[in-house]
N, C-alpha and C positions, 0 to 999 in steps of 0.2 A: 157850217163846216162839219164834215164827217171825218172820223178817224177810223182807219181799218187796221186790224192786227193781222199780220201775215207771217207765214213760215214756209220754208222750203218743203217740197214733196220729194222725199228720197227714201228708198228702201234698199235693203241688202238682204240676201239670202245666204244661209250657211248650212251645209250638210254636216250632220254629226251622227255618230253611232256609239252605242254602248250597251252594256249588260244591265238593262233595267232603266226605269224612268229616272231614278236618282242619278245614275251615270250620265244620262242625257242632260238633265237639268244642270248639273255641275259644269257642263260645257257651254251653257247658254247665258253667260253673264253679258248683259247689254253694255256696250261702250258708253262713256259719258255723253249725254245728249241724245241717246237713242233709247228706244223702248221695244221690248220683245212683244210682237203683236200676234204671232202665230208660230206653233211648233208641233204639228201633228206627228206622232211617233207611230211607226208601223213595224211589225216584226219582219225580219229579213228571212226570206225563204230558205228553209233548210238549216237554220241556225237559231240560237237563242238570243241573238243580238236584236236590238231595236235600231231603226234608222229614222232620223227626223230631219225635216227641212224646216229650218227656223227662218222666220222673216222678222227683221228689225226695221223700225221706221224712225226716221229722224224727228226729234221733238224739240230741238233747240233752234237757234237762229232767228228768233222772233224779231220782227221789225214793225214799225208803224208807218202808214202812208196816210196822206190827207187829200181830200178833194171836196168840191162844193156840193156834189150830189152823188147818188148811188152809182149811176152809170159811169161817171167820171172816176169814181173810186175803183170800180171793177176794171176799168180800162187800164188802171195803173198797176194792177197785179201782174208781176212778171211771169213769163212762161216758167213752169216748174215750181211755182209757189201756189199756196192756197190761202184764201181769205178765211180767217177764223171767226172774226167778230167785227161789228161796226157799232160805233157809238158817236154821239154828237159831241163836238168839242167847243 
């Protein structure tokens, strides 16, 4: 028996702007269960402001699935989910 650990694949993007990196960072607190994975900041043309497009990825919602072999386990991974690990049970 194999046991797989899965989680949903979901991302959100947020546009923020501010005067400097500190102002940008203060606006980018990740909601519970989410992680900030990217936030490149670029200067706005003609101003001193920075604009950033932040990407948050969902990191909660873990579940286990079971199957007799690897192919059966992979077939059980629902659309929109990813298989994180496989172990023998």
